C-alpha positions as CSV (number, residue, x, y, z in Angstrom):
1,M,4.4,53.6,32.1
2,R,6.9,50.9,32.8
3,I,6.3,51.3,36.5
4,R,2.6,50.6,36.0
5,R,3.4,47.2,34.5
6,I,6.1,46.2,36.9
7,L,4.5,47.2,40.2
8,P,1.6,44.6,40.0
9,A,4.2,41.9,39.2
10,V,6.3,42.9,42.2
11,I,3.3,42.9,44.5
12,A,2.2,39.4,43.2
13,T,5.7,38.0,43.6
14,A,5.9,39.3,47.2
15,A,2.5,37.9,48.1
16,L,3.5,34.4,46.7
17,A,6.9,34.6,48.5
18,G,5.1,35.3,51.8
19,L,2.8,32.3,51.3
20,G,5.9,30.1,50.6
21,L,7.6,31.3,53.8
22,T,4.6,30.6,56.0
23,G,4.3,27.1,54.6
24,A,8.0,26.5,55.2
25,A,7.8,27.7,58.7
26,S,5.0,25.4,59.6
27,A,6.6,22.4,57.9
28,T,9.8,22.8,60.0
29,A,7.9,23.2,63.3
30,A,7.2,19.5,63.6
31,P,9.5,17.7,66.1
32,T,11.9,15.3,64.5
33,D,14.4,12.7,65.6
34,V,18.0,13.3,64.9
35,T,21.1,11.1,65.1
36,P,23.9,11.9,67.4
37,S,26.1,12.9,64.5
38,Q,23.4,15.2,63.1
39,C,23.2,16.8,66.6
40,K,27.0,17.4,66.6
41,Q,27.0,18.7,63.1
42,G,24.3,21.2,64.1
43,G,26.5,22.5,66.9
44,G,24.8,20.6,69.7
45,T,25.8,17.9,72.2
46,P,23.8,14.6,72.2
47,D,22.7,13.8,75.7
48,L,22.1,10.0,75.6
49,M,20.8,9.9,79.2
50,D,17.8,12.2,78.3
51,N,17.8,11.2,74.6
52,L,17.9,14.9,73.7
53,C,20.1,17.1,71.6
54,K,21.3,20.1,73.7
55,G,22.3,23.3,72.0
56,G,22.8,24.1,68.4
57,M,20.2,24.0,65.6
58,H,18.6,20.8,66.9
59,N,18.2,21.9,70.5
60,G,15.6,20.0,72.3
61,E,15.0,17.4,69.6
62,K,14.9,13.7,70.4
63,V,18.1,11.8,69.6
64,D,17.4,8.6,67.9
């Protein structure tokens, strides 16, 4: 009997969590400008000739 009450709650929670993850993924897909220090902290190297962060978590983002 307990399973019949818990299972719908688990399914609803999983569905809501899935919606939250897709919203977060689309929100982070927008290109952003990073500072040279943010690029370095993310493990990249700021290339000031091309104004891009190369490598790390900000790879390919414009350096401000």
